[in-house]
TORRO-317420 format. One line per 8 residues: number of its first residue (from 0); for each residue x, y, z of C-alpha. Coordinates in Angstrom, 1 decimal. Each point is the difference from the previous one (the first is absolute). Layout:
N
NUM) X Y Z  ...
% end
This chain:
739
0) 206.8 203.5 324.2  1.9 -2.1 2.3  -3.3 -1.7 1.3  -1.1 -0.6 -3.6  3.2 -1.7 -0.8  -0.2 -2.2 3.1  -3.4 -1.0 -0.8  0.9 -1.1 -3.5
8) 3.0 -2.0 1.2  -2.1 -1.7 2.7  -2.8 -0.9 -2.7  2.7 -1.5 -2.3  1.3 -2.1 2.8  -3.4 -1.4 0.9  -0.8 -0.8 -3.6  3.3 -1.9 -0.4
16) -0.6 -2.0 3.3  -3.6 -1.0 -1.0  0.3 -1.0 -3.7  3.3 -1.9 -0.5  -1.5 -3.5 0.6  -2.8 0.1 -2.7  2.7 1.3 -2.4  2.1 -2.7 0.8
24) -2.7 -2.7 -0.5  -1.0 1.6 -3.3  3.6 -0.4 -1.2  0.1 -3.7 0.9  -3.4 -0.8 -1.7  0.7 1.9 -3.1  3.2 -2.2 -0.8  -1.8 -3.2 1.0
32) -2.8 0.0 -2.7  2.7 0.5 -2.7  1.5 -3.5 0.7  -3.3 -1.7 1.3  -2.3 0.9 -3.0  1.2 -2.8 -2.3  -0.4 -2.5 2.9  -3.6 1.2 0.6
40) -0.9 -0.1 -3.6  1.1 -3.7 -0.4  -3.0 -1.3 2.0  -2.4 2.5 -1.8  1.1 -1.2 -3.5  0.2 -3.6 1.0  -3.5 -0.4 1.6  -1.6 -0.9 -3.1
48) 2.7 -2.5 -0.9  -0.5 -1.7 3.3  -3.8 0.2 -0.1  -0.4 -1.8 -3.5  2.3 -2.8 0.9  -1.6 -0.5 3.2  -3.2 -1.0 -1.5  2.1 -2.0 -2.7
56) 1.2 -2.0 2.9  -3.3 -1.7 0.3  0.2 -0.9 -3.7  -3.3 1.4 -0.6  0.8 3.5 -0.8  1.6 -0.8 -3.5  -3.5 -0.8 -1.2  -2.3 2.1 2.2
64) 1.7 3.2 1.1  2.1 0.5 -3.0  -2.6 -0.4 -2.7  -2.4 2.8 1.2  3.0 2.2 0.7  1.5 -0.1 -3.6  -0.7 -0.2 -3.6  -3.6 -1.1 0.5
72) -1.0 -1.4 -3.4  3.1 0.3 -2.0  2.3 -2.9 0.8  0.0 -2.1 3.1  3.7 -0.6 -0.4  0.7 3.5 0.4  -2.7 0.2 2.8  2.0 -2.4 2.1
80) 3.1 2.0 -0.6  -1.2 3.5 0.4  -0.3 0.4 3.8  3.7 -1.3 0.1  1.1 2.5 -2.5  -1.9 2.9 1.6  1.2 -0.8 3.5  3.6 -0.5 -0.9
88) 0.2 2.9 -2.6  -2.9 2.3 0.5  -0.5 2.6 -2.8  3.1 0.3 -2.0  2.5 -2.9 0.0  2.2 -0.1 3.0  3.6 -0.4 -1.4  0.9 -2.1 3.1
96) -2.9 -2.5 -0.6  1.0 -3.3 -1.9  -2.8 -2.0 -1.4  0.6 -3.7 -1.5  -2.4 -2.2 -1.8  0.9 -3.6 0.1  -1.1 -3.5 -1.3  1.2 -3.6 0.5
104) -0.7 -3.5 -1.4  -2.2 1.3 -3.0  0.6 -3.3 -1.7  -0.8 1.4 -3.3  -3.2 1.6 0.6  -0.1 2.0 -3.0  -3.7 0.4 -0.5  -2.5 1.4 2.5
112) -2.7 -2.4 1.4  -2.9 1.5 1.8  0.0 -0.7 3.7  3.5 -1.6 -0.2  2.8 1.6 -1.9  0.7 3.7 -0.4  2.0 -0.6 -3.3  2.8 1.8 -1.4
120) -2.0 2.6 -1.9  -1.8 1.1 3.1  3.3 0.0 1.8  1.4 2.5 -2.3  -3.1 2.5 0.5  0.4 -0.3 3.8  3.7 0.8 -0.2  -0.7 3.1 -2.1
128) -2.7 1.1 2.4  2.1 -0.5 3.1  3.3 1.2 -1.6  2.2 -2.0 2.5  3.7 1.1 0.7  1.0 -3.6 -0.8  -1.5 -3.3 -1.3  1.3 -3.5 0.7
136) -0.7 -3.7 -0.4  1.1 -2.7 2.2  0.3 -2.9 -2.3  -1.9 -3.0 -1.7  -1.5 2.4 -2.5  0.3 -1.9 -3.3  -1.1 -3.7 0.5  -3.7 -0.9 1.0
144) -2.8 -0.2 -2.5  0.3 -1.7 -3.4  -0.5 3.6 -1.6  3.2 1.2 1.6  1.9 -3.4 -0.3  -0.5 -0.2 -3.6  2.6 2.9 -0.8  2.1 -1.2 3.1
152) -0.9 3.3 1.6  1.1 2.3 -2.7  -3.5 1.5 -0.3  0.0 0.6 3.7  3.3 1.7 -0.3  -1.5 2.3 -2.7  -2.9 0.9 2.2  2.2 0.6 3.0
160) 2.2 2.4 -2.0  -3.1 1.9 -1.2  -1.3 0.4 3.6  3.4 1.4 1.0  1.7 -1.9 2.8  3.2 1.2 1.5  1.5 -3.5 1.0  -1.1 -3.5 0.8
168) 1.8 -2.9 1.8  0.3 -3.6 -1.2  -2.5 -2.6 1.2  0.5 -3.8 -0.2  -2.5 -0.3 -2.9  1.9 2.5 -2.0  2.2 -3.2 -0.9  -3.1 -2.1 -0.9
176) 0.8 0.6 -3.8  3.7 -1.0 0.4  3.1 1.8 1.0  0.5 1.6 -3.3  -3.6 1.5 0.0  0.8 1.3 3.5  3.1 1.9 -1.3  -2.0 1.3 -3.0
184) -2.4 1.9 2.3  3.1 2.4 0.6  -0.4 1.0 -3.6  -3.7 0.0 -0.2  -0.5 2.2 2.9  0.6 3.8 -0.3  0.7 0.0 3.8  2.5 -1.9 2.2
192) -0.9 -3.6 1.0  2.2 -0.5 3.2  1.2 -2.6 2.5  2.8 0.0 2.5  0.2 -3.6 0.9  -0.3 -1.9 -3.4  3.3 -1.3 -1.0  1.2 -2.2 -2.9
200) 3.6 -1.5 -0.2  0.9 2.5 2.8  -1.2 3.0 -1.7  -3.0 2.2 0.6  -2.8 -0.8 -2.6  -2.0 3.3 0.4  1.1 3.5 1.1  -0.4 -0.2 3.7
208) -1.5 3.6 0.3  -0.5 3.2 -1.7  -0.1 3.7 1.1  -3.1 2.1 -1.1  -0.2 3.6 0.4  -3.4 1.7 0.2  -1.0 3.5 1.3  3.7 0.7 1.2
216) 0.0 -3.2 2.1  2.1 -3.1 -0.6  -1.5 -3.5 0.5  2.2 -3.1 0.5  -2.2 -2.9 -1.6  1.4 -3.4 0.8  -1.5 -3.5 -1.2  0.0 -3.4 1.7
224) -1.3 -3.4 -1.1  -1.2 -2.9 2.1  2.4 -2.7 0.2  -3.0 -2.3 -0.3  0.3 0.6 -3.8  2.3 -3.1 0.1  -3.2 -2.2 0.6  -2.7 2.4 -1.4
232) 0.9 0.0 -3.8  1.2 -2.9 -2.0  3.6 -1.1 1.0  1.1 0.2 -3.6  -0.8 3.7 0.0  2.5 0.9 2.6  3.0 -2.4 -0.6  3.1 1.6 1.6
240) -2.1 2.7 1.7  0.4 0.7 3.7  -1.9 2.3 2.3  1.8 1.6 2.9  -1.3 0.9 3.5  -2.7 2.8 -0.5  0.9 1.9 3.1  3.7 0.0 -0.5
248) -0.3 0.9 -3.7  -2.4 3.0 0.5  1.9 1.3 2.9  3.3 -0.1 -1.8  -1.6 1.9 -2.9  -1.5 2.7 2.4  3.4 0.7 1.5  1.4 0.4 -3.7
256) -2.8 2.6 -0.6  0.1 1.6 3.5  1.0 3.7 -0.3  -1.1 0.2 -3.7  -3.8 -0.4 0.5  -2.7 1.6 2.1  -2.1 -3.1 0.5  0.0 -3.7 -0.6
264) -2.7 -1.9 -2.1  0.5 -3.8 0.3  -1.9 -2.0 -2.8  -0.2 -3.5 1.9  -1.4 -3.1 -1.6  0.3 -1.9 3.3  -3.5 -0.3 1.5  -1.3 -0.5 3.5
272) -1.1 -3.7 -0.3  0.6 -1.8 3.3  1.1 -3.0 -1.9  2.8 2.1 -1.4  3.3 0.1 2.0  0.0 2.9 2.3  3.2 1.3 -1.4  -1.4 0.0 -3.5
280) -3.2 2.0 0.9  -1.0 3.6 -0.9  -1.0 0.7 3.7  3.3 -1.2 1.3  2.0 2.2 -2.5  -2.1 3.1 1.2  0.6 -0.7 3.6  3.7 -0.6 -0.5
288) 0.3 3.3 -2.0  -2.2 2.0 2.5  2.2 -1.2 2.9  3.4 0.7 -1.7  1.7 2.9 1.7  1.6 1.1 -3.2  -3.3 0.9 -1.5  -2.0 1.5 2.9
296) -2.3 2.8 -1.1  0.6 -0.8 -3.6  -3.2 -0.7 -2.1  0.0 -3.8 -0.9  -3.1 -0.9 -2.1  0.0 -3.9 -0.5  -2.6 -0.7 -2.9  -0.5 -3.7 0.3
304) -1.3 -2.9 -2.3  0.0 -3.8 -0.4  -2.4 -1.2 2.8  -3.0 1.8 -1.6  -0.7 1.6 3.3  -2.3 3.1 0.4  1.6 2.4 2.7  -2.7 2.6 -0.4
312) 1.6 2.6 2.2  3.6 -1.2 0.1  2.1 -1.0 2.9  2.2 2.8 1.5  3.0 -0.3 2.3  1.8 3.2 0.8  0.3 1.6 -3.5  -0.1 -3.3 -1.9
320) -3.2 -1.0 -1.7  -1.0 -3.3 -1.6  -2.8 0.0 -2.6  -1.5 -2.6 -2.3  -3.2 0.0 -2.2  -1.0 -3.8 -0.5  0.0 -1.2 -3.5  -1.5 0.0 -3.6
328) -0.2 3.8 0.1  -3.1 -0.1 2.1  1.6 3.0 2.0  2.4 2.8 -0.6  2.2 1.0 3.0  0.8 3.6 1.0  2.6 1.3 2.6  0.4 3.6 0.9
336) 2.6 1.5 2.3  1.4 3.5 0.7  3.8 0.1 -0.7  2.0 3.0 1.3  3.7 -0.7 -0.3  0.5 -3.7 0.7  -2.8 0.1 2.7  -3.5 -1.7 -0.8
344) -3.1 1.0 1.8  -3.8 -0.7 -0.6  0.7 -3.5 -1.6  -3.5 -1.5 -1.1  -1.0 -2.8 -2.2  -3.4 -0.5 -1.7  -1.8 -2.1 -2.7  -1.7 0.8 -3.3
352) -2.2 -3.0 -0.4  -1.8 -1.3 -3.1  -3.4 0.9 1.3  1.3 3.8 0.2  0.7 0.0 -3.8  -3.2 -1.1 -1.6  -0.5 3.5 -1.5  3.6 0.5 -1.1
360) 0.5 0.3 -3.8  2.5 -2.2 -1.6  3.1 1.8 -1.4  -0.4 -0.3 -3.7  3.9 -0.5 -0.9  0.2 -2.8 2.6  -3.4 -1.5 -0.9  1.2 -0.3 -3.7
368) 3.0 -1.9 1.1  -2.3 -2.5 1.8  -2.2 -0.4 -2.9  2.8 -0.7 -2.2  1.2 -2.6 2.4  -3.4 -1.6 0.1  -0.3 -0.1 -3.8  3.4 -1.6 -0.4
376) -0.9 -2.5 2.6  -3.1 -0.9 -1.6  1.8 -0.8 -3.3  2.5 -2.1 1.9  -2.5 -2.1 1.7  -1.1 -1.4 -3.2  3.0 -2.1 -0.2  -0.8 -3.8 0.1
384) 1.6 -1.8 3.0  -1.3 -3.6 -0.8  -2.8 -2.0 -1.4  -2.3 -1.3 2.8  -1.5 -3.5 -0.6  -2.4 -0.1 2.9  -2.4 2.4 1.6  1.4 1.3 3.3
392) -2.5 1.0 2.8  0.4 3.5 1.3  -3.6 1.2 0.7  -0.7 1.6 3.3  -2.5 -2.5 1.1  2.6 -2.8 -0.5  3.2 1.3 1.1  -1.4 1.4 3.3
400) -1.7 -3.1 1.0  2.1 -3.0 -1.0  3.1 -1.3 -1.9  0.2 0.8 -3.8  2.4 -1.2 -2.7  1.0 3.6 -0.5  0.7 0.6 3.5  2.1 -3.2 0.1
408) 1.9 1.1 -3.2  0.8 3.4 1.6  1.1 -1.5 3.3  2.2 -2.5 -1.9  1.6 2.8 -1.9  0.9 1.8 3.3  1.6 -3.2 1.4  2.0 -0.5 -3.1
416) 1.3 3.6 0.1  1.3 -0.8 3.6  2.2 -2.7 -1.3  2.3 2.4 -1.6  -1.2 3.4 0.9  0.6 0.0 3.8  3.1 -1.2 2.1  -1.8 -3.4 0.8
424) -3.1 -1.6 -1.6  -3.3 0.5 1.6  -1.9 -3.0 1.5  -3.2 1.0 -1.5  -1.9 3.1 -1.3  -3.3 1.6 0.7  -1.9 2.9 -1.5  -3.3 1.6 0.8
432) -3.1 -0.5 -2.2  -0.9 3.6 0.3  3.1 0.8 -1.9  -1.1 -2.1 -3.2  -2.5 2.2 -2.1  -0.7 -1.9 -3.2  -0.1 -3.4 -1.8  2.0 -1.0 -3.0
440) -1.9 -1.7 -2.7  1.2 -3.2 -1.6  1.3 -0.7 -3.5  1.1 3.8 -0.5  3.1 1.9 -0.2  0.7 1.9 3.4  1.4 3.4 -0.1  1.9 2.0 2.6
448) -3.2 1.9 0.5  -2.0 -3.0 0.7  2.4 -1.1 3.0  0.0 3.7 1.3  -3.9 -0.1 0.1  0.5 -3.3 2.3  2.5 1.8 2.3  -0.5 3.7 -0.5
456) 1.5 1.3 3.3  3.6 0.0 -0.5  0.7 -2.2 3.1  3.6 -1.4 0.2  0.9 -3.5 0.8  1.4 -0.3 3.5  1.4 -2.8 2.2  -0.5 -0.3 3.9
464) 0.8 -2.2 2.7  -3.1 -1.4 1.9  -0.1 -2.3 3.0  -2.2 -3.2 -0.3  -2.5 1.4 2.6  -0.4 3.1 -2.0  -0.6 -2.0 -3.2  -2.8 -1.7 1.6
472) -1.4 3.5 1.2  0.6 1.3 -3.5  -2.3 -2.8 -1.6  -2.6 0.2 2.8  -0.3 3.7 -0.9  -0.1 -0.9 -3.9  -2.9 -2.5 0.7  -2.0 2.0 2.8
480) -2.6 1.6 -2.3  -3.6 -0.8 0.9  -1.6 -3.1 -1.7  -2.9 0.2 -2.4  -2.0 -2.6 -1.8  -0.3 0.1 -3.7  -1.6 -2.6 -2.2  -0.2 -2.4 3.0
488) 3.8 0.3 0.8  1.4 1.8 2.9  3.1 2.1 -0.8  1.8 3.1 1.1  -1.3 3.5 -0.8  2.1 2.3 -2.3  3.0 1.4 1.8  3.1 1.7 -1.6
496) 2.3 -1.4 2.6  -0.7 -3.7 -1.2  3.5 -1.5 -0.8  1.1 -1.7 -3.1  2.9 -2.3 0.5  2.8 -1.5 -2.1  0.4 -3.9 -0.6  2.4 -0.4 3.0
504) -2.7 0.3 2.6  -3.4 -1.6 0.8  -2.6 1.4 2.5  -3.0 -1.9 1.5  -2.7 1.6 1.7  -3.4 -0.7 1.3  -3.0 2.5 -0.6  -2.0 -1.7 2.8
512) 2.3 1.6 2.6  -0.2 3.8 1.0  2.4 2.5 -1.6  3.3 -0.2 1.6  -0.1 -3.8 0.6  -0.5 -1.2 -3.6  3.5 -1.0 -1.0  0.8 -3.5 1.1
520) 2.9 -1.3 -2.2  2.6 1.9 -2.1  2.6 -2.0 -2.0  3.3 1.5 -1.3  2.1 -1.4 -2.7  3.5 -1.2 1.0  2.0 0.8 -3.2  2.6 -2.5 0.9
528) -2.1 -3.0 0.2  -2.8 1.4 -2.2  -2.5 -1.1 2.6  -2.6 2.1 2.0  0.5 0.2 3.7  -2.0 1.5 2.7  0.5 3.6 0.8  2.4 0.4 3.0
536) -1.4 2.7 2.4  3.4 0.9 1.3  1.8 0.2 -3.5  0.4 3.2 -1.9  -1.1 -0.1 -3.5  1.2 2.2 -3.0  -3.3 1.3 -1.4  -0.2 1.7 -3.3
544) -2.8 2.5 -0.4  -0.7 3.5 -1.1  1.1 3.2 1.7  -3.5 0.9 1.0  -0.5 -3.2 2.0  3.5 0.0 1.3  -0.5 3.1 2.1  -3.3 -1.0 1.3
552) -2.5 1.1 -2.6  -3.5 -1.7 -0.2  0.3 -0.5 3.7  2.9 -2.3 0.0  1.4 1.5 3.2  1.9 -3.4 0.8  2.3 0.7 -3.0  2.7 2.6 -0.2
560) 3.7 0.1 1.0  3.0 0.2 -2.3  -0.6 -0.6 -3.6  1.7 -0.5 -3.5  -1.7 1.8 -2.8  0.1 -0.5 -3.7  -1.7 1.5 -3.2  -3.6 0.7 -0.5
568) -2.3 -3.1 0.2  -1.4 0.5 -3.7  3.7 -0.3 -1.1  0.4 -3.2 1.9  -3.1 -1.6 -1.3  0.6 1.3 -3.5  3.4 -1.7 -0.2  -1.3 -3.2 1.5
576) -2.9 -0.4 -2.2  2.1 0.6 -3.1  2.2 -3.1 0.8  -2.4 -2.4 1.9  -2.1 -2.8 -1.2  -3.4 1.5 0.6  -1.8 -3.2 -0.6  1.0 -0.9 3.5
584) -2.8 2.3 1.2  -2.7 -1.6 -2.2  -1.8 -1.6 3.0  -2.4 2.1 2.0  -0.3 -2.5 2.8  1.1 1.0 3.5  3.5 -1.3 0.7  1.7 2.3 2.5
592) -2.6 1.6 2.4  -2.4 -3.0 0.9  -3.2 0.2 2.0  -0.7 -3.0 2.0  -0.8 -0.8 3.6  2.6 -0.3 2.9  -1.0 -3.5 0.8  1.4 -1.3 -3.3
600) 3.3 -1.7 0.2  2.1 2.5 -2.0  3.9 -0.3 -0.2  1.6 3.1 1.5  -2.6 0.6 2.6  0.9 3.0 2.2  0.4 -1.1 3.6  -2.8 0.7 2.5
608) 2.3 2.4 1.7  -0.1 2.4 -2.9  -3.6 1.3 0.6  0.6 0.5 3.6  3.3 1.9 -0.8  -1.4 2.0 -2.9  -3.5 0.4 1.2  0.7 3.5 1.7
616) 1.7 1.1 -3.2  -2.7 -1.1 -2.2  -2.8 1.1 1.9  1.6 3.4 0.1  0.0 0.1 -3.8  -3.3 -1.9 -0.6  -2.0 3.2 0.2  2.0 1.5 -2.8
624) -1.7 -1.9 -3.0  -3.5 1.1 1.2  1.2 3.5 -0.1  2.5 -0.4 -2.9  -2.3 -1.7 -2.3  -2.0 3.1 -0.7  3.2 2.1 -0.2  1.3 -2.4 -2.7
632) -3.3 0.3 -1.8  0.2 3.6 0.1  3.4 0.0 -1.4  -0.6 -2.5 -2.7  -2.2 2.5 -1.8  3.1 1.9 -1.3  2.7 -2.5 -1.0  2.3 2.4 -1.4
640) 0.6 1.7 3.3  -0.6 -2.5 2.7  3.8 -0.5 1.0  0.2 3.6 1.0  -3.2 -0.1 2.0  0.9 -3.3 1.6  3.7 1.0 0.7  -1.0 3.5 1.4
648) -2.6 -1.4 2.4  2.1 -2.8 1.3  3.1 2.2 0.3  -1.7 2.8 1.7  -1.3 -2.4 2.6  3.4 -1.5 0.4  1.7 3.4 0.4  -2.2 1.1 2.7
656) 1.3 -2.9 2.1  3.6 0.7 -1.2  0.0 3.7 1.0  -1.5 -0.5 3.4  2.1 -3.0 0.9  3.3 1.0 -1.5  0.8 2.7 2.6  0.7 -2.4 2.8
664) 2.4 -2.1 -2.1  1.9 2.8 -1.7  0.3 2.7 2.8  2.6 0.3 2.6  -2.0 1.8 2.6  -3.7 0.2 1.1  -0.1 3.7 -0.9  1.2 -0.7 -3.6
672) -2.6 -3.0 -0.2  -2.8 2.3 0.8  1.2 2.4 -2.6  -0.1 -2.7 -2.8  -3.0 -1.9 1.4  -2.3 3.0 -0.7  1.3 0.0 -3.6  -0.7 3.6 -0.1
680) 2.4 3.1 -0.1  -2.5 2.6 1.0  -0.4 -0.5 3.7  3.8 0.0 0.4  0.3 3.2 -1.9  -2.9 1.5 2.0  1.4 -0.9 3.3  3.5 1.6 -1.0
688) -1.7 3.3 -1.0  -2.2 0.1 3.0  3.1 -0.5 2.1  1.8 2.8 -1.8  -2.8 2.3 0.5  -0.4 -0.7 3.7  3.7 0.4 0.5  0.0 3.4 -1.9
696) -3.0 1.2 2.2  1.7 -1.0 3.1  3.2 1.8 -1.1  -1.9 3.1 -0.9  -1.7 0.1 3.3  3.4 -0.5 1.9  1.6 2.7 -2.1  -2.7 2.4 1.0
704) 0.2 -0.8 3.7  3.8 0.1 -0.2  0.0 3.3 -1.7  -1.6 1.6 3.1  2.9 -1.3 2.1  2.8 1.2 -2.3  2.4 2.8 1.1  -0.6 3.1 -1.8
712) 2.6 0.1 -2.9  0.2 1.6 -3.4  -2.1 2.8 -1.2  -2.3 0.0 3.0  2.9 0.2 2.4  1.1 3.1 -2.0  -3.3 1.7 0.9  0.9 0.0 3.7
720) 3.6 0.9 -0.5  -0.9 3.0 -2.1  -2.5 1.4 2.6  2.5 -0.3 2.8  2.5 1.8 -2.1  -2.4 2.9 -0.7  -0.7 0.0 3.8  3.7 0.4 0.9
728) 0.4 2.7 -2.6  -2.8 2.0 1.4  1.3 -0.1 3.5  3.3 1.1 -1.4  -1.5 3.0 -1.8  -1.8 1.0 3.1  2.9 -0.2 2.3  2.0 2.0 -2.5
736) -2.6 2.8 -0.2  -0.2 0.1 3.7  3.8 0.3 0.3
% end
């Protein structure tokens, strides 16, 4: 018996000495997975999110990858959106995922236009399909086309109510129908219209912000309006109104809301134009907020407008995102992010484009609002404006090749408006022949509808400053179309960029010269002496034009810069025609844009230095007419929608330059510059996730290696202690029995 007992004790001691280390390792690794599982799952769940955006970074995935992956033949609007929805919130809705749809600079696009405008009725259907958490607009919604202008934006307000917006901010063109009408929008809309920096007589004009609660989360929504409103609506519309510093105004409001909300949404009508003061720009606002230590890790979504920029995948810095959709409801923006507490992750931006919506059915209720607006507008356009005594030439073959009396009358109307409508009167006015779409018969009553047929695009009158050398380049571009021979006469081929000019300027050109070298004399009226004088190349002229040309449309890349804006061009012309002596336009002889030869002795001859100085600029643009003429011809087929097409094409080309060039001027460090330059939030997010996963894997491996080196503690140590105790007890029993 004594031997058996001794054997058992010896065996117990051997087991205790051999197995404690494995037990100890098991104890460590069992507790580790409990804390590490969530970390491990993050990369697993987020892989689709980073995968989809990675292709979006190339800007091709929106159309290619997303179409097949999603709702196939139903609606392309939803197709663009589906991948974003499935990656961010697979299966059932993730309560932490926030989805925002947003628009900006819709400019009264009530009705859908195939290939150009989504329209309000389709917008409602898309919203119903996506079911976003929130929906916002960033200003300039009511003014634009004659259809929306007719009700001073009231019909657009009805449509926006029916779509179901949560809030909007105030754009500069919200004042276009007068201050009283801007105030009336607060009553017409069933959602807040907000701005934190618009003041009158020392008091805030609009509510600066609003708090919106959705799905148990509170969003602080703050509005801000461009200080450029002071020069981008009629001065009479904003008498006594001041616009405070955007960054200071938004920051102050965010501090008021801090602690009350889970995320900040900034509805910004500031834009990213390089001609706008840096401190007034949306990208500057985003960068300042992203760098503000008071808001680190807070979700800050800046939904921008005003510059008509397409920032397709947004600009991300830290947890602040800047997004903008372009103009004329050609796109709908979408932003998604995960919000846990006040921390935002997986912030992404995408775009629903008009091409994606061709199969979307229009919402019947919103469509009825649009149709009623169109019917009322049709009745109103029958109002007689004036009796026209002389035929006014506006046919395509005329206005795109030479001076016409209708073009002259329109340009004169523009110059006349500038005398009281802008801070200082313009020196002369120009408008493009491609924007004139019909003639007006003589000896007939002319209605509002007749004038709208002539100028159907809803362009606004604008005044810009142009240096003399650029005036030369402007007219070289206008007169650079190929030459053709017709009825034994050599003339210019049709080109929508051909300019019609007001009575205060004369241009002399030579068709025997190559494009880019044709203008040999320009005379500008000195309004003090009432005499024409040669254009001064180093002088800056105040040029009245339309907003399309002012920002570089029709290839006028030499234009741009700060601008004053007024009402729609058709309104300006209607008011002028109503009061003017139209018999002054009876003659159809050329009086302002005169073909000749450079050898003629023409007063106001441009010095020989001009071609040398301007040649590089002109030559750079001389290729444009060749390519633009066909483009213009293509757009002329549908007069009712050319403006959106021209503007969209021009703006997108401009924006690509802006978005790639902006970073170097707005970023403080090379790293930040690279982040914005790519104009894509996806690679940034993916890099963060990959870094987190690598760090987690390395940590797991380190923990495993460390576990083997840890001292034996806890439950594992108890196994050895118990075995030694039993061994001691056995020895005691044997000794006792022996005794």
